[in-house]
N, C-alpha and C positions, 0 to 999 in steps of 0.2 A: 806163117807157121808158128805155133807155140813151142815152148821148150818144156821139158819134163821138170815138174817141180821137185824140190828137195823135200823129203820127208824125214825130219830129224828124229832121233831116238830121244827118249825121256832124259837119259843121262847127259848127253851133250846139250840138250835144250835148256836144262837147268842152269848151265854155265853161260848160256847166251841170253838169258833174260835180263831186263833192266835191274840195276842194283836194288831198286825199291822193293822188288819181289824176293830178294835174297837176304835182306837184313831182317832182324827180328822186330817184334812189336815195340820193344823198348827203344830200339834205335830209331824207329819211325816217329815215336812220340817225341824223342829228343830233337829230331830234325824239325818237327812241326813247331816245337817251342822255340827253336832257333829262328825259324821263319817269322814267328810273331815278334820276337825281340828285335830282330834286324829289320823289320818292315819299315820303320821310319827312314832308314837309310837307302831303301830301294828306289830305283828310278821311277819317275812318272814319265809317261810318253805322250807326246802330242799326237792326236788321232790323225793319221794320214793313210787311208786305205791303199794308196798307190805304193806304199812301202811294205804292206803286209804280204807275206808269202803264205800260200795255202797248199797243203799236202793232202791229197785224196788217196786213201789206201784202197787198192783195187785187187780183188782176187776173184775174177770171173763174174762178179755181180756188176752189170754194166748199164741196165736200163735207167737207173736214177742219175747216171753221170752227167748227162746233158743238163738237167735241171739244176744240179748242184753247181756245176761250172758257171752257169748263167746267174745263179743266185749270188755267187761270189762276185762275178763281174758287174752285176747290177748294183752291188754295194761299193763299187769303185776299184776293186782289185783287178789289175790288168791280167789278161789271159797269160801273158809271159811270166806272171808271178804265181800261176797255178801249176803245181807239179802233180802229175798223175803217177803214183807209185805202183808200178806193176810188181806185185809181190808173188809172182808165179802163175800168172794167168795162162790157161791153155784153151779156153773157149774161143772158137773162131769168131763168134759174134762180138765177144768182149774185145778181142784183139783188134777187130775192125773198128769198133767204137773208139778205142784208144788212139788209133791212127787218125781217125777223123778229127778228134779233138786236138790232137797234136798238130794237124794241118791248120786248125783254126788259130793256133798260136800258143796252146798250152805246152808246158814242158812234159816230156815223157821220160821217166827214170825207171829202167828195168833193173830190179834188184838182182845183183849177181847170184848165180846158183849157190855159191858158198855162204851167201848172206841171207838166203831165204829162211834160214833157221830163226832169224829175228822176227819173222811174222809181222804183225802190225806195229812193232816197235822199231822198225827199220829207220824211221826218221831220226831216232836218237842213237842207234847202234851202228848203222851203216856210215862209215867214215865220210863219204862224199856228201850224204844228206845232212849229217850232223854239222859238218863244216859249213854247209850252206846256211843252216840255222844260226850258228854262232857268228858267222861273218855278217849276217844281216843286222845283228844287234837291235832287233826290233821284234815286238810281239808277232807271233805266227799262228796259223790255224792248222790243226790236224783233224781229219775226220775219216770215218769209215765211208764206204760208198753206198751202203744199204740204208740210207736215210732220205727222208723227204721233208722239205720245208713247206708247210701248208700255206694256202693263200691268205690265211688270217694272221700270218706272222707280222709283227710290227715292222714297219719299213725301216726303222732305226735300229734293228736288232744288233748289227755289228758295232755301231757307235755306242750302244748301251753296254755291250760286253766290254768294250774298251774302257768305258767310264767306271765300271765296277772293278776292273783290273787295276785301275789307278787309285780307286778309293780304298780298296782292301789289298794292300801291297804284300800281305803275308801269303796270299794265295798264289800258287804257281800257275793256275789256269782258271778261266771262267768257262763254264759249260752250259749248253742248252739242255733243258729237261726233255723227257720223253713222254708222249701220250701213253697212258695206261688204261684210261676209262673206256676207250672204244676198240681195244684190240679184240680180234676174233680168233686168236690162236686157241687150240684146244687145251693147251697148258697155261691158260691165262692166269690162273690162281698162283702158279709157281712163279711166273714172271712178276706179277704184282707184289707178291710177298718179298721177292728179292729186291725190287725197286724200293719198297717201303723200308726194307732193312738198311739200305744204303743211307737213307735220310735219318733213320731213328737210331743209328749206332751211337752209343753213349758218348764216345769221343767227339764225334762230329756235332752232336746235339749241344755238347758243352761249348764247342767252338762257336756255334751259331749264337747261343745265348750270351756268351761273354764278349765275343769280338763284334757281333752284329746285332745287338739287342734291339735296335730300332728298325731293322730291315726284315720285317716279317715275310716279305715276298722272296727273299733270297736265303739260301741255306748252304752250309758247308756239308759236303758229302764226298764219297769216293766215286770217281768217274774214270772209266778206262779210256777208250779211243772214240767215244761219242764226240760229236762236233764241239771243239773247245778252242779258246784263244789262250795261248801260252806265253809266259815270259820267256825271253830267249835263254835257253840253257841246253846243255847236252844231256841232262838227266831227266828221265821220265818219273812222274809220280802220279798217283791216283787222287791226291788231295786237290779238291776244287771247290769253287762256289758255283752252284747252279742258279740260274735266273728263275723268275717266277713262272707259273704255269702258262701264262699268256704267251710265253716264248717257246712253248712245247713243239717238238718236231716228232715225226713218225719213224719208228724203227721198223722197216718193212717186213722183216721176218716174223713179226708178231701179228701178221695179217694173213688169213688163209689164202686169199687171192694170190698173194705173192709167193707163199709157200708152195702152192700147187702149180706154179709156173715151171716151164721147162728150164728156164734160166736158173731158178733156185735149186731144182733137182740136180742139174749139172754141177752146180757149186757143191752141194752136199756129197756127191759121188766123187768129186775130185779135190775136196778141201784138205788142207793140212789138219790131221786129227788132233793136233795139240793146240789149235786155235779155233775160234768161232764157237764159243760155249753154247749159245742157244741153238745153233744149227745142229748140234749133236742130238737134239730131241727128234730130228727127222731122219736120222741115219737108219738104214735098213736093219 
């Protein structure tokens, strides 16, 4: 049986958001400058997928879970290092899938009712999850559950993310890009405009040109909770480096077939209204 999700009010939600969203632009710029200055002193990590923890954020979208879990496992991440973060699921089918994957060996963390206000930022704001991140002292993955890795994905995608994290130590995380050229969503132009805006923001373009002048395939931009490899830290930030387009993955709510599914319609009807920006396009 599912539990009733907590629906936060705007006022208390603002106080529960990561610090990155509550500080001003000037403070963010100062923080980025600090990251660049201090980057030579940041640790490099030896790639060992057996040490990587992966957190999959789940809120009633369950059909991509099996493939995501096995994509991580095929890269060498043990099932025991994959945590399914139940952020307020109520769908019987989703709860059944979570239990099946838990039986397979994955960890299952049900976000306490009072902490569901954190939404997708629970890995950094929920004390038990953030302690797990810090105690690991090793890069970790956080991803939404509504993503699909295509068959054309380079087999070395995780090792490549790790390599870029070591090469550009100013970056708090390395992210996978999203396909936009084949989306079938009726609001495709709005989606594409926003994605291009993330890449073409003056601050991030400057970072790309100055810090990574020889890396035409990679670029600095803002990334929320799309699949990313993070440096161990309690603090969330949107600053990231995205890999080249050959590493692109699919954001399923940008495709009509997924949008028309009973699964997605259930999600929209039961979603937390303060999270899931693109799904609001489908609200009644």
